[in-house]
C-alpha positions in Angstrom: -21.1 23.6 32.4 -18.7 22.1 29.9 -19.6 21.7 26.2 -17.3 18.7 25.7 -19.2 15.6 24.6 -19.6 12.8 27.2 -16.9 10.1 26.9 -18.4 7.3 24.8 -17.2 3.8 24.4 -13.6 3.6 23.2 -12.4 1.2 20.6 -10.5 -1.7 22.2 -6.7 -1.6 22.0 -5.1 -4.3 19.9 -4.2 -7.3 22.0 -0.5 -8.3 22.3 0.2 -11.6 20.6 3.0 -13.7 22.1 3.0 -16.4 19.4 6.2 -17.5 17.8 6.7 -15.3 14.7 8.7 -18.0 13.0 5.6 -20.2 12.8 3.8 -17.6 10.7 4.3 -17.4 6.9 5.6 -14.1 5.7 5.2 -12.5 2.3 8.9 -13.5 1.5 7.9 -17.2 1.9 5.7 -17.1 -1.2 6.5 -16.6 -4.9 4.4 -13.5 -5.1 6.5 -10.5 -5.5 9.6 -12.3 -6.7 9.1 -11.8 -10.4 6.8 -14.7 -10.9 4.5 -14.1 -13.8 1.3 -15.8 -14.9 1.2 -18.4 -17.7 2.4 -17.0 -21.0 3.4 -18.2 -24.4 6.9 -19.1 -25.5 7.3 -16.3 -28.0 6.6 -13.7 -25.3 9.1 -15.4 -23.0 11.8 -15.4 -25.7 11.2 -11.7 -26.5 11.5 -10.8 -22.8 14.7 -12.9 -22.5 16.3 -11.2 -25.5 15.2 -7.7 -24.3 16.6 -8.2 -20.8 19.8 -10.0 -21.8 22.9 -8.0 -20.7 25.1 -6.7 -23.5 28.0 -8.9 -22.6 25.9 -12.0 -23.4 25.4 -11.1 -27.1 
């Protein structure tokens, strides 16, 4: 006799989806991840601008 467990119910395989992928919104279609920040005050924005300004813009 075999000591292998009896085969139980398997998890269903993911179904294939044949929808148009261009109809779905991707993460690139949103502002999230593109440097958008929450609401802040003007002094913090000015400090960030001056800190990140390239040297040739002095």
